[in-house]
MIKEKE-121875 format. One record per residue (C-alpha): residue number from 1; residue in three letters; x, y, z. Coordinates in Angstrom, 1 decimal, m for minus. Example, Ala and Ser with C-alpha at 12.3 -4.5 7.8 and 13.67 -1.06 7.14 Angstrom:
// MIKEKE-121875
SITE     k     r        x        y        z
SITE     1   ala     12.3     m4.5      7.8
SITE     2   ser     13.7     m1.1      7.1
//
This chain:
// MIKEKE-121875
SITE     k     r        x        y        z
SITE     1   met      0.0      0.0      0.0
SITE     2   ser      2.8      2.4      0.9
SITE     3   ile      4.4      1.8     m2.5
SITE     4   gly      1.1      2.6     m4.2
SITE     5   val      0.9      5.9     m2.2
SITE     6   glu      4.4      6.8     m3.3
SITE     7   leu      3.6      6.0     m6.9
SITE     8   ala      0.4      8.1     m6.7
SITE     9   ala      2.4     11.1     m5.7
SITE    10   lys      4.3     10.7     m9.0
SITE    11   pro      7.9     11.3     m7.8
SITE    12   pro      9.7     13.4    m10.4
SITE    13   cys     13.1     11.7    m10.3
SITE    14   leu     13.5      9.2     m7.5
SITE    15   leu     11.4      6.5     m5.7
SITE    16   phe     12.8      5.7     m2.3
SITE    17   leu     11.7      2.5     m0.6
SITE    18   asp     12.7      1.4      2.9
SITE    19   glu     12.8     m2.4      3.0
SITE    20   pro      9.8     m3.1      0.7
SITE    21   thr     10.1     m6.9      1.2
SITE    22   ser     10.2     m7.0      5.0
SITE    23   gly      7.6     m9.3      6.4
SITE    24   leu      6.7    m10.9      3.1
SITE    25   asp      7.3    m14.5      1.9
SITE    26   ser      9.7    m15.2     m0.9
SITE    27   glu      7.0    m15.3     m3.6
SITE    28   ser      5.5    m12.0     m2.6
SITE    29   ser      8.9    m10.4     m2.3
SITE    30   leu      9.8    m11.5     m5.8
SITE    31   ala      6.5    m10.1     m7.1
SITE    32   ile      7.2     m6.7     m5.5
SITE    33   val     10.7     m6.5     m6.8
SITE    34   ala      9.6     m7.6    m10.3
SITE    35   ala      7.1     m4.7    m10.3
SITE    36   leu      9.8     m2.3     m9.2
SITE    37   glu     12.1     m3.7    m12.0
SITE    38   arg      9.4     m2.9    m14.6
SITE    39   leu      9.2      0.6    m13.2
SITE    40   ala     12.9      1.0    m13.5
SITE    41   glu     12.9     m0.3    m17.1
SITE    42   gly     10.3      2.4    m17.8
SITE    43   gly     12.8      5.1    m16.7
SITE    44   met     12.1      5.6    m13.0
SITE    45   ala     15.1      5.7    m10.7
SITE    46   ile     14.5      3.5     m7.6
SITE    47   leu     16.5      3.5     m4.4
SITE    48   ala     15.6      0.7     m2.0
SITE    49   thr     17.1     m0.7      1.2
SITE    50   ile     16.8     m4.5      1.5
SITE    51   his     17.7     m6.9      4.3
SITE    52   gln     19.1    m10.4      3.6
SITE    53   pro     17.6    m11.0      0.1
SITE    54   ser     17.7    m14.4     m1.6
SITE    55   ala     20.0    m15.0     m4.5
SITE    56   val     17.2    m14.6     m7.0
SITE    57   leu     16.0    m11.4     m5.4
SITE    58   leu     19.5     m9.8     m5.4
SITE    59   gln     19.7    m10.4     m9.1
SITE    60   lys     16.8     m8.1     m9.7
SITE    61   phe     18.8     m5.1     m8.6
SITE    62   asp     21.3     m3.3    m10.8
SITE    63   arg     23.7     m1.7     m8.3
SITE    64   leu     24.5     m2.4     m4.7
SITE    65   leu     25.6      0.0     m1.9
SITE    66   phe     26.9     m2.3      0.8
SITE    67   leu     27.2     m0.7      4.2
SITE    68   ala     29.1     m1.7      7.3
SITE    69   lys     28.2     m0.8     10.9
SITE    70   gly     27.8      2.9     11.3
SITE    71   gly     26.8      3.5      7.6
SITE    72   arg     30.3      3.2      6.2
SITE    73   ser     30.6      2.0      2.6
SITE    74   val     32.4     m1.2      1.8
SITE    75   tyr     31.2     m1.6     m1.8
SITE    76   phe     29.3      0.4     m4.4
SITE    77   gly     28.9     m0.8     m7.9
SITE    78   asp     27.3     m3.3    m10.2
SITE    79   ile     26.1     m6.7     m8.9
SITE    80   gly     26.7     m8.5    m12.1
SITE    81   pro     25.2    m11.8    m13.4
SITE    82   his     25.1    m14.4    m10.5
SITE    83   ser     26.6    m11.5     m8.4
SITE    84   lys     30.0    m12.2     m9.8
SITE    85   his     31.1     m8.5     m9.8
SITE    86   val     30.5     m7.9     m6.1
SITE    87   ile     31.7    m11.4     m5.1
SITE    88   gly     34.8    m11.0     m7.3
SITE    89   tyr     35.7     m7.7     m5.6
SITE    90   phe     35.7     m9.3     m2.1
SITE    91   glu     37.5    m12.4     m3.3
SITE    92   ser     40.2    m10.2     m4.9
SITE    93   lys     40.7     m8.5     m1.5
SITE    94   gly     41.4    m11.7      0.4
SITE    95   ala     37.9    m13.0      1.3
SITE    96   arg     37.2    m16.8      0.9
SITE    97   lys     35.7    m18.1     m2.3
SITE    98   cys     31.9    m18.1     m2.5
SITE    99   his     30.5    m21.6     m3.3
SITE   100   ala     28.2    m22.0     m6.2
SITE   101   ala     25.2    m23.1     m4.1
SITE   102   glu     25.7    m20.3     m1.5
SITE   103   asn     23.5    m17.3     m1.2
SITE   104   pro     25.6    m14.3     m2.2
SITE   105   ala     23.8    m12.0      0.3
SITE   106   glu     24.7    m14.3      3.2
SITE   107   tyr     28.2    m14.7      1.9
SITE   108   leu     28.7    m10.9      1.9
SITE   109   leu     27.3    m10.6      5.4
SITE   110   glu     29.6    m13.4      6.6
SITE   111   val     32.6    m11.8      4.9
SITE   112   leu     31.9     m8.5      6.6
SITE   113   thr     31.2     m9.8     10.1
SITE   114   leu     34.1    m12.3     10.3
SITE   115   pro     37.4    m10.6     11.5
SITE   116   ser     39.4    m12.1      8.5
SITE   117   gly     36.6    m12.0      6.0
SITE   118   gly     36.7    m15.8      5.8
SITE   119   gly     40.3    m15.6      4.4
SITE   120   ala     43.8    m15.2      5.7
SITE   121   gly     44.6    m12.2      7.9
SITE   122   asp     42.6     m9.3      9.1
SITE   123   val     40.9     m7.1      6.5
SITE   124   asp     39.5     m3.7      7.1
SITE   125   trp     36.8     m3.6      4.4
SITE   126   val     36.0      0.1      4.9
SITE   127   gln     39.7      1.1      4.4
SITE   128   glu     40.0     m1.3      1.5
SITE   129   trp     37.1      0.4     m0.2
SITE   130   lys     38.5      3.9      0.4
SITE   131   asn     41.8      2.8     m1.2
SITE   132   ser     40.2      0.9     m4.1
SITE   133   glu     40.4      1.8     m7.8
SITE   134   arg     36.7      1.4     m8.1
SITE   135   lys     36.0      4.2     m5.6
SITE   136   arg     38.4      6.5     m7.4
SITE   137   leu     36.7      5.9    m10.7
SITE   138   gln     33.3      6.5     m9.2
SITE   139   glu     34.4      9.7     m7.6
SITE   140   ala     35.8     10.9    m11.0
SITE   141   glu     32.5     10.0    m12.7
SITE   142   met     30.5     11.8    m10.0
SITE   143   ala     32.8     14.9    m10.3
SITE   144   gly     32.1     14.9    m14.1
SITE   145   met     28.4     14.7    m13.6
SITE   146   thr     28.4     17.5    m11.0
SITE   147   ala     30.4     19.7    m13.3
SITE   148   lys     27.9     19.0    m16.2
SITE   149   met     25.0     19.8    m13.9
SITE   150   ser     26.5     23.0    m12.7
SITE   151   lys     26.8     24.2    m16.3
SITE   152   thr     23.2     23.5    m17.1
SITE   153   ile     21.6     24.5    m13.8
SITE   154   lys     22.0     28.1    m12.6
SITE   155   leu     20.5     29.3     m9.3
SITE   156   ser     18.6     32.6     m9.5
SITE   157   pro     19.8     35.4     m7.1
SITE   158   lys     16.5     34.9     m5.1
SITE   159   ser     17.0     31.2     m4.5
SITE   160   ala     20.7     31.3     m4.0
SITE   161   his     20.4     32.3     m0.3
SITE   162   leu     17.8     29.8      0.7
SITE   163   gly     20.3     27.0      1.5
SITE   164   arg     19.1     23.4      2.0
SITE   165   phe     15.4     24.0      1.6
SITE   166   glu     13.7     26.1     m1.1
SITE   167   ala     11.1     27.6      1.2
SITE   168   pro     12.3     29.8      4.1
SITE   169   leu     11.6     28.8      7.7
SITE   170   tyr      8.6     31.0      8.3
SITE   171   ser      6.9     29.7      5.1
SITE   172   gln      7.5     26.1      6.2
SITE   173   ile      6.0     26.8      9.7
SITE   174   phe      3.0     28.6      8.2
SITE   175   arg      2.2     25.8      5.6
SITE   176   thr      2.7     22.9      8.0
SITE   177   ser      0.5     24.6     10.7
SITE   178   ile     m2.3     24.9      8.1
SITE   179   arg     m1.8     21.3      7.2
SITE   180   val     m2.0     20.1     10.8
SITE   181   phe     m5.2     22.2     11.6
SITE   182   gln     m6.8     20.8      8.4
SITE   183   gln     m6.0     17.3      9.6
SITE   184   gln     m7.5     18.0     13.0
SITE   185   trp    m10.6     19.6     11.5
SITE   186   arg    m11.2     16.6      9.2
SITE   187   thr    m10.8     14.1     12.1
SITE   188   pro    m12.6     15.7     15.1
SITE   189   ser    m13.1     12.3     16.7
SITE   190   tyr     m9.4     12.3     17.7
SITE   191   val     m9.7     15.8     19.3
SITE   192   trp    m12.9     14.9     21.2
SITE   193   gly    m11.4     11.7     22.3
SITE   194   lys     m8.4     13.5     23.8
SITE   195   leu    m10.6     16.0     25.5
SITE   196   leu    m12.8     13.3     26.9
SITE   197   leu     m9.8     11.3     28.1
SITE   198   gly     m8.4     14.4     29.9
SITE   199   leu    m11.8     15.0     31.6
SITE   200   val    m12.3     11.4     32.7
SITE   201   ala     m8.7     11.1     33.9
SITE   202   ser     m9.1     14.3     36.0
SITE   203   leu    m12.4     13.2     37.5
//
C-alpha cells in the first residue's frame, strides 16, 4: 500500500523504498521487486534498502551499496550476473571463495562480520574500499556529472540564499501549521477523544 501511495504522488526523479520486502514471503517479495524492476525499465530511478535478500531477489537489482556498521561504505557498484562483480571484488581483496550453491547476500554478510573475511589475515573492508580503484573511478565519474549539472543549472539570485530548503523557515511553519489544523478539522473524533480522556482522567 505504501508503495502505491508513493507512486500516486508521482515522484519526479527518485522513488525511495525502505525495506519493501520486509515481512513478506519469498513469492510476494519476488513479485514486489519484479514490479519495481518494470518501473525501473520504464525510466524511473528507484533506491531501496533491503535486508538479507535471496540470490534470485538480489539479481533483480542493478547496483549495490553495501554498508558496514555505522553506515560506512564497503562496496558500491554493479552486482553482475550471478553476483559475480560484487563477489569478485571481495575475493580479490582476500575473502574466501563463494561456493556455487551459496546465497551471495549471506556470503557478503559473513565476509563483513568475520574478522578475517573468511580468508587469511585481518581485512579492514572500509579502508579497502576507500583505497580501491573502483572508488576513485566512481568519484571521478561523479565529479564529471556534478560539473555538467553546474553548467546546465544556474541558481537565481533569489533562490541562492535559501540553503538546504527552497522555502524559508517562516513559510515552512505557516504551511505545516495549516496542514495540521486541516487534519484535526477533518478528524474531530481524535480531538474529542483526547478532551474526553483528559476530563475522565481528571475526574
